C-alpha positions as CSV (number, residue, x, y, z in Angstrom):
1,X,24.6,34.0,25.2
2,X,22.2,35.0,22.6
3,X,24.0,32.5,20.2
4,X,23.0,29.7,22.1
5,X,19.2,30.8,22.3
6,X,19.3,31.6,18.7
7,X,20.6,28.2,17.9
8,X,18.3,26.4,20.5
9,X,14.7,27.8,18.8
10,X,16.3,27.4,15.4
11,X,16.6,23.7,16.0
12,X,13.5,23.6,18.3
13,X,11.7,25.5,15.0
14,X,13.5,22.7,12.7
15,X,12.1,19.7,14.5
16,X,8.6,21.4,15.0
17,X,8.4,21.6,10.9
18,X,9.6,17.9,11.1
19,X,7.4,16.5,13.6
20,X,4.8,18.4,11.2
21,X,5.4,17.1,8.2
22,X,5.9,13.5,9.7
23,X,2.3,13.6,10.9
24,X,1.0,15.2,8.1
25,X,2.7,12.0,6.4
26,X,1.5,9.5,8.9
27,X,-2.1,11.0,8.3
28,X,-2.1,10.5,4.8
29,X,-0.4,7.3,5.4
30,X,-3.5,6.0,7.7
31,X,-6.3,7.2,5.3
32,X,-4.5,5.5,2.0
33,X,-3.9,1.8,4.5
34,X,-8.0,2.8,6.0
35,X,-9.0,2.9,2.1
36,X,-6.8,-0.1,1.2
37,X,-8.4,-2.2,3.9
38,X,-12.0,-1.0,3.3
39,X,-11.5,-1.8,-0.7
40,X,-9.9,-5.3,0.0
41,X,-13.0,-5.9,2.3
42,X,-15.3,-4.9,0.2
43,X,-13.5,-7.4,-2.7
44,X,-13.7,-10.0,-0.1
45,X,-17.2,-9.7,1.5
46,X,-19.4,-11.9,-1.0
47,X,-22.5,-12.0,0.5
48,X,-22.6,-8.0,1.6
49,X,-23.0,-8.2,5.1
50,X,-20.2,-5.8,5.8
51,X,-18.3,-8.6,7.5
52,X,-16.0,-11.3,5.9
53,X,-16.2,-14.8,6.9
54,X,-13.4,-17.4,6.9
55,X,-14.6,-18.8,3.9
56,X,-15.1,-15.8,2.1
57,X,-11.7,-15.2,3.2
58,X,-10.3,-18.3,2.3
59,X,-12.6,-18.3,-1.2
60,X,-10.6,-15.2,-2.2
61,X,-6.8,-15.8,-1.3
62,X,-7.3,-19.0,-2.7
63,X,-8.4,-17.1,-5.8
64,X,-5.4,-15.1,-5.7
65,X,-3.2,-17.9,-5.4
66,X,-3.9,-20.0,-8.3
67,X,-3.7,-16.4,-11.0
68,X,-0.5,-16.0,-9.3
69,X,0.3,-20.0,-10.0
70,X,0.8,-19.3,-13.4
71,X,2.6,-22.8,-14.0
72,X,-0.4,-24.7,-12.1
73,X,2.5,-26.5,-9.7
74,X,0.7,-25.0,-6.8
75,X,3.7,-23.8,-5.8
76,X,4.6,-20.3,-6.0
77,X,8.2,-19.5,-6.9
78,X,9.9,-16.5,-7.4
79,X,8.8,-15.4,-10.9
80,X,5.3,-15.7,-9.9
81,X,5.2,-13.2,-6.9
82,X,7.1,-10.8,-8.9
83,X,4.0,-9.0,-10.3
84,X,2.5,-9.0,-7.0
85,X,5.0,-6.4,-5.9
86,X,5.8,-4.3,-8.5
87,X,3.3,-0.9,-8.7
88,X,0.5,-1.1,-11.3
89,X,2.0,2.0,-12.6
90,X,4.9,0.4,-13.9
91,X,3.4,-2.5,-15.7
92,X,0.7,-0.5,-17.6
93,X,1.4,-0.8,-21.1
94,X,2.7,2.1,-22.6
95,X,0.8,4.4,-24.9
96,X,2.1,4.4,-28.8
97,X,2.5,8.4,-27.4
98,X,4.5,7.5,-24.9
99,X,6.7,5.7,-27.3
100,X,7.6,8.1,-29.9
């Protein structure tokens, strides 16, 4: 009986610890996403009125498309989209110190 009770308590403590960690991770993830959304809205909001019009939205993403369309054929290919998926830290040029 005592062994079962200890097992139940151990499982409950493990579950509680995992849910606390998941909650903290979720709150951090939400904060990062919120900051990213605010940054994106600031980038798109050219007239600085605090909102993004359809025209501002379309202009922003049209320019992004044009930057990605390296061969200027008005179509995005796999190789043109790949840089968008690679984190910035992975494509930064290495310093001469890092290469030694």
